[in-house]
N, C-alpha and C positions, 0 to 999 in steps of 0.2 A: 148762230143757232146752236142749241145744245146738240152734241153729237156730230157736228160738222167736221169733216176730215181736213187736215192741214192742206193748204194750197200748194201750188206748184212752186211759188217763190220760196216757200219755207224749205222745201227739199233742195232747191238750188243753193240757198244759203248754207244749209248743212253740208252739202257736198263741197262747196268752196272752202268752208272752215276746215273740214277734214283734209282736203287737199293741201291747204296752207300749212296745217300742222305736220302733215306727212313730208312736205317739201322742207320745212324747217328742220325736222328730225333727220332727213336725208343729208342736208348740208352739214349739220352737226356731226353726224356719223362720219361723213367723208373727211371732215376737218379734224375731228378729235380722236376717233377710234384708231386709225392707223398710227402706229408708234406709241400708243397709250401704254403698252406694257414695257417699253424700254426703260432701263434703269439709268440711261445716260443723260436724260433731260433733267434740268434743274427745276425743283418745285417752285411755284410762284411764292412771293413773299407772304401773300395772304394765307396760302395753304400752310406755310410753315408756322405762322403765328397762331392760326386756329388749331393746328395739330399739337403744338406745344402747350397751348392752354388746356385742351382736352386731356392731354397726357397728365398734366399736373392735377386736374380735377379728378382723374381716375384713381388716384392714390388715396386709400382710406386715411382718415384723419389720425387714426391711432399710430400709423407709421410716420406721418409727417411730424409728429411730436416726439418720436422716439429718440433717445439719447444713445450715442455710440458707446458701448461698454468696453471697447478695445481701442482707447486713444493713445496708448503708450507707444514710444518709439520702437519697442520690440514687436508690437503688433503691426506697425507700419512696415517693418522689415520682413515680417512673415507675409504680409500682403503683397510685398514686392515680388516674392517668389511666385505667389499665386497669379499675380498680374502677368508676369512673363509667360507663365504656362497657359493661362486661360484667355487673356485679353489682348496681349501685345500684337497678335496676328492681325487684328482688326484696328485696334486703337493706337498702335505704334508705341514705342518705348516711352515716349514723352507725352502720350495722350492726345497727340495732334491728329491722329486718324489718317495720316498720310502713308497708307500701305496699299498694295494692290487690291486688297479686299475692301478696306475701309473707304478708299477714295472712289470706289465704283459701286457701292451699295446704294439702294434707294429705299428709304431716305438715307442721306449721307450719315456717316458716323459722326456724332457730335464731338467737338473739341473739349476734352475733359478739363483743360486748363482755362476755359472760357469763364467770363463773369457770370453767365447764366448757370453753369454747373457749380461755381463757387457759392452762388446764392441759393442753391437747392439744398434743402435740409438733408442731413445724414440719413435719416430714416427713409426719405423718399428714394435716395440712391440705393439703400438696402432693398427696398421693395422692388425696384426695377431689376436689380441683379438677381434676386431670388426668383422672381416671377417672369422675367423677360418682358418684351414689349411686342405685342401682336402686330403682324404685318410689317415687321422690320427684320433686320438681321440679328437683333438682340435675343439670344436664347434664354430660357430659364435655367438657372444653375442649381443642381441638386447638391449643394454644399452645406456643411454645418453652419449654423448661424454665426458662430465665432469667426469662421473663415471669411464669411461675407462681410462682417464688420471690419475685419483686417483689410480686406480689399478697399473698403470705404476709406479707412485710415490712410492707405497708401495713395489713393486718388487725391487726397488732400495734400500729399507731399510728393507729387510727381517731380522728376528731375527738371532743372532749368535748362533752357536751350539758348544757344547763341543767337545774337541779333542777326536777322536775315537781310537787312538793308544797310548799306554803307552809312546812311544818315543816322540810323540808330546806333551803329557801332562806334561812331566818332562824335556822338553828341557831347557838347561841351559841358563841363562840370564847374560849378561855382567854387568848389573846394580846390581844384587843381586844373590849370590850363592844359589843353590837349597839345602834346608834343608829337608832331608827325615824324615818322621814321625817315631817314635820308633816302633819296631816290637813287637806287643802284642801277636803274635802267632795266633792260630786257635780259632774258636768258640767252646765252650765246653758245652753250654746249661745251663739253669738256675739251674738245679739240682746240678751242681758243685759248686754253690754259697751257698747252704744250710748249709754246714758244718760250715762255719764261720759266716754266716749272717742268722742264723735260724729264728730270730724274723722277720726280713724284708722279708725273703722268705715266711714265714707263712702268713704275711699280703698280700703280692703280690699274692700268690696262690689263695686267695679268691676274688680277684678283677676280674672285667669283662675283663680287659686287658689280664689276664691269661686264660680266659675261653670262649672267643668268638668262636674259632674254636675247636670242640671236636669230637673225634672219638667215635661213639656209641658202638663200641665193647669194648673200654676201659672204657667208661662211659655209662652204660645201661640207665641211667636216662636222657641222653642228649636230646633225642627226646621228646618234650613236649606234642604234641597232640597224641591221640590214633589212630594209623594207622589202627587198625582193623575196625574202623567205616568208612562208605562210605565217600569218598572225592568228592564233587561236581565239583571240578575244574580239578584235574589231579591225577589219581590213581597211587599209587606206594606202595612198601612195604619196610620194614626195610632193606631188603637185597640190595635194590637199593641205600642206603645211605652210602657213604664212610665217609663223614664228615658233621657235623652240624654246621651251622653258626648262631650265635645270640641266645639270650634267654630273652632279656628284652622287646624290642619293637616288633621285628618280628623274625622269625626263617626261615632260608633257608636251602636247602639240596643239597649237592654236590654228584654227581655220578662219580666214577672213571672209565675211559676208557683208557686203556693203561697206559701211564705215566701222563695223564692229568685229571683234574677234571672239571666237567661241572655242572652248576646250574640247578636243575630241574625247570620247568616253573610254580612253585607254591611256596607260602610261607604262614606261619602260623602267623596270627595277634594275638600276645600274649595278648594284652589288650582286644580286642573284642572277642577273642576265635573263630575266623572264618578263613576259607581258602580264599585266593585270588590269582590271577595270579601274577607271577613275570616275568617281561620282561622289559628291559631298552630300551625305544624308542630312536630315533635318537636325540631327544632334551634332553634326560635324562643325558647323560654324553659325554665327549669329544671323547671317543673311539667308541661310538655306530655306527657311520657312517662308520667306518673302518672294521666292521665285518658284516656278513650276519645276517638278522633278525631271528635268530634261536639260542636258548639257547645252543643247542648241537653243535654249531660251534663257541662258545665263551668260550674258556678255561679260567679258573681262573688264570692260571700261569702268563701271561703277564698283566692281568687286576687287580687282587686282591692279589695274594699270596705274592708279594713283600712287602706289608705293614703289612699283617696279619701273618707274620712269621719272623724268625731270620735267616739271611744268606741264603736267597733264591737265587738260581742260575738259571737264566732263560734258560741257555743253557743245563744244565744237569737235570733241574727240580728237584733239590735236595735242602734240607734245613736242618738246625740244629734242630729247633723245631718250632711248630706252635705257634701263638699268639705273643704278645708283651712281650718277655722275657727280662731278665736283660741286655743281650748283645745288644738288639735292641737300647738301649740308650747309654750304656757304651762301646760298641765295643767288639772285641774279647777278651776273658778273660783267655786264656791258660797261658800266662806268669804270670798274676796276681795270678791265682790259684796255680801255682807252687811255686812262690816266696812269695806269701801272702804279697806283698809290695804295698802300695798305689802308689808308684812311677811308678809301672808297669801297671797302669790302668788309663783310662780317666774317673775318677770318677766325677760325677756331683751330688752334694748333694743339697737337698732341703727338708724342713720340710714336704711338702705335697707329696713327691715322694713315690710311692708305698703304699699310704694310701687309704683304702677303702673309697669311696665317700658315703655321706649320701643318703639313698634311696629317690628318689623323691616321693612326695606325689601323691595321686591318681589324684588330681586336676591338678597338674603340668604335669603329664603324659598325662592326657586327653587333656589339652591345646596344648601340643607338638604334639600329634597325629592329632589333628583337624586342625592345621595350614597347610596352603597350599602354602603360598608364603614365601619361605626361600631358602637360598643357600644350595645346596645338595639335593633338592627334587628328588624323583624318583616316577614317576606316574606308578601305577600298575592297572591292570584290562583290559588292552588291550590284544588282542589275539597275540600270537607268533607262528610262524611256527616252529614246532618241529619235530625232527626225532627220537622220542622215540623208535619206533619199531626197527630201525636199530641199536640202542645202547643197546637193550636188556632190556628196562624197562618192568617190569612184569605187571605194571598197564596200564592204558590207559587214554587218555584225554577225558573227558566227554563232551557231547553236552550240553551246558549251555544256549542255545538260549531261553529256556522257564524260566530258573531260574538262570540268570546270576548274580553273586555277584556284588555289587556296586563297581564302580571304586573308588579308594581311593588313596590319596597321603600321603606318609610317609615323615617325615623329620628327619634328625639327631637331637639329643638333642642339645639344645642351648650350644654353646661353649663359655661360659662366664667365665669359670675358667682358671687358668693358669697352665702350667707344666703338669706333668703326671696325676694329679688328674682330669684335664679337659678331658684327653683321657679316663680315667677310667669311669667317670660318663656319658660320651656321647657315650660309646660303645654300639653296638647293644645288 
């Protein structure tokens, strides 16, 4: 009948449909929304494909067909400097994106050496650099067009990287057969050399190469300053020191936390007999921008221990011995120690090898310390955000606003000598 109201069944069906929709939405909310904002989850493959297609379609055709007006090697060289300044912090030096920021952004930083980027027109790369990419970590850069094109040129000439898998590293070549190096066995430590090479071992053991890193529990005289006296920069005790680094120009102190060592934010100036802050600023070394500005978040393992030890394994954080031992230059010595044959060892002889260097005069040391413009400078005296309390440092960082030690620049000793003696004489 015209004007007849809906029946009871109609309302029941409507209610059931609404209830079902609400239940479905509730389940989706409970399953999808929690954690939806996390940048740790990997995007589904379908999402990546769709987003990549949309990104490509968003670029105006006029840019896709643009030709790079800066293709010369000089332009690529200029782009390299820009890349290091603007891009490397996320994209890494080789474009692989394996940095603390690039590896943890969402979406992930693309690999600039990939086939997909290689197939992307220069003009499209120009467009993305100049305008950025919305809802990603890619910002819009307000740079002159010429500089953006120079960046594009450098991206096309990113540095090559070594093979990361043994299979790729030793792939056979049709032109020349692969010749595997002889097996010298395991690392055995410098003490294993003493029996046959006692005179050389005795000379080496007195060099700074053998004594840069020392354990104060094994060498009670390793810590130069008197820690019982007040420290105006950062207070700590002998119990906080797992390893001591250096004894000639400066001395630093490493605290062990778990399997890692961390440098305390203070160092002793051996020449001037004063304390000063120790912190590597972003301009002080290549790795500084890749780590937080906090000494206790900068482990020595990936930054220092590989050079100041023998057979350091960054994965297991294990080593054969600290300092530059015999096998640091000669390689694993197990086979040589067993056979005592020179043919089982990569021996490199030199008259200056493992010979103590002549101590520098006071004037030479003073000139070296006062120099401020040299390769390898590390500026100290700047404040560093530290987490001493969370790491159990028994001392405390002092307020030095009224008596702040002067900022000073240290330099490594001039490397004018050759061979091992150069390393011995210029060691901290």
